[in-house]
N, C-alpha and C positions, 0 to 999 in steps of 0.2 A: 504494500500500500504506500502510495506517495502522498504526502501532505504538503500543500502549499498555503502560505499565509499571504493574502492579497490585500494590500493597502489601497484604498480607493478614495479619490477625490470626486465629488459629485456637485452638480449645480445645487446651491443652497436650498432653494425652494422645492427641490425634488428629492432630497435625501430620503425621506420615508418611503416614497414610491420606488426609488432605486433599490433600497434595502430589501423591500418586499419582493421585487422582481428577481433579484439575485438569490434570495433565500429559497425561491421556488425551483432553482436549477438543481437537477438530480445530484450533481457532484459536489454541491455546496452543502456542508453540514451545519454551518452557523454563520450569521452575519451580526456584527456588533457595531453600534454607533459609538464613536470615540471622540476624545478631545485631541488637540494638537494639529499638526500639518495636514492630516488626512481626516476624512469624515467617517469612513466605514472600514471595517476589517472583515474579510470573508475567509473562512476556512474551507479549503477545497481538498477533497480526498478522491484520488483516482487509483486505478490498479497499476498504471504504467506512466512513465514520464511523457510519452507521446500523446497521451490523452489530455495533458495540460494545454496543448495547442488548441484543441477543440473547445475546451471549457473557458480558457481565459481570453486569448485574442479572438477566438472564434465565437464566443458567446458573451461572457461577462463584459468585455470591453465594448461590445456593441449595444449594451443596454442604454437606452436613451436617458441622458442625464449624467452618465459617467464621463468624466473629462480626463482623468489620469489614473493609472494603476501602477503599482510597484509590487512585484512578486518575489517572495522569499520561499525557498524550498527547505523543508525541515529534514535534518539528517536523522535525528533520534527523537523519541517522545519520552518525556519525563513527566509523570503526574502523580499526585497523591494516591489516586486510585490504584495505579500500578504498584507503587511502593507498599501500600497497605496489603495488597494481595500477596506480594512477595514475602513480606515479613510475617504474615499470618499462617504461612504454610506450616503444618504440624501443630499449631496451637490448639486445635480442636481435641487433640489426643491428650493434652496436659490436664 
């Protein structure tokens, strides 16, 4: 699984509409409105790197109201959920 974090600048008056449209895309798992230089962050998950071309420049960038994107590819995932699962192995037996 390939995870991409896509930072998105959108036309100010269209941010909610842009977020809702992007959130409906099958490869997009989450969209957040954020502070700072960008307006939205989308989490994209695909099976192979090649699919990113279809999802980001082929789809997400074409959403009306999207003006700029910047994509970051995740190498590894670290989360509390993963750590809790790892450290709880064998605890049920104690």
